[in-house]
N, C-alpha and C positions, 0 to 999 in steps of 0.2 A: 481038294479044296482050292479054290482060286485065291490068289494073293489079294489082300485088302490093305489099303493104307488110308487112314482117316486122320484128320487133324482135330484135336480137342483142346480147348482153352482151360487152363487151370485158374480157378478163382482165387481171391485173396485169402480164403480159408483153406486153400490147398485141395479143393475139390474139383472134380471134373465129371463130365457125363461120358459114359462109354457109348460110342455111337451105335445106333441100331444095327447097322450092318455087322459090326464086330460082335455085339451080343448075339445076333442071329447065328453067326458063324461058329461061336463058342457054345451055342445051345443054352444060354443063360437068359433068365428073365427076371422080373421083379423078385427080390428076395434071394436070387441066385448068388453064388459066391465065386469070386475070381481071386487068383493069386498072381502077384507081381514078382518077377525074378529079375534082378539087376546083375548084369554081367558086363563089366567094364563100363562103357558109355551107352549100353543098350539095355532096354527093358523088354521083357516078354511077358505076356499075360496068358494064363490058361485057366480054364474052368475047373472048379473044385467039385468033386462028386458031392451029392446032397448030404451024404453021411460023414464026410470028412471033417473032423474037428468041430462038429456041431454039438451044441449043448442039447441033450434030449428034452430038457425042460423048457427050452425057449419057445418052440412052436405052441405048445399048450398054454404057456403063460401069455403069449401074444394074442391067442384066440380068446382067452378069458378077458384080457384087457379090452379087446375090440368089442366083445359082447357087452361088457360093462359100460363102455362109452356109448353104445347104441341104446342100451336100456336106461341109462341115466345121463342124458346130455347136459351140458352146462357145468358150472363149477361144482366140484364135489370134494373140496378140501375143507376139513373141519379141524378145529382145535382139539388136541388130545385132552380127554378129561383129566382133571387134577389128580384123581385117585390113581389113574393109570400112570401118569407122569411120576407121581411119588413112588409107586411100586417099581418103576424102571430105575429110578435113582437108587433105591435100596439094593436092587439086584446088581447094579453096575458099580456100587461103592467099592467093591474089592478088586476092581480091575484098573490097571494103569492106563491112563489116556496117553496115547502116543502122538507125536507130531507127524501128521500124514505127509508133510512136505520135507521131512528129514530124509537124507540119503539112506539107502538100504546098505547095511554092512554085510560083508561076506559075499559068497557066490550066489547067484540067482539063476535058476533054470526056468525058462519060459516054455 
């Protein structure tokens, strides 16, 4: 493979576009996965195999979502019926609500 060097700008949100020549060299396209490795002051990027660390439910869910958006374009958010909201409150009554912004205590493995 020939050496490639491309320049890409990082946006205010910390995003960038992987240049087409780099995507082509890595063999990744829309939906493909890449991994970044930082060593000292250098970063390398490599393609992730399609099955590496991928949630098996993600692709079917996204297909279902896409089909639903095609079948029912436009806003489709509706208020939860009061009977369902009441039932949810009853079922959740015995569970402690935690502060999602609170720091996690103890060791965490990701």
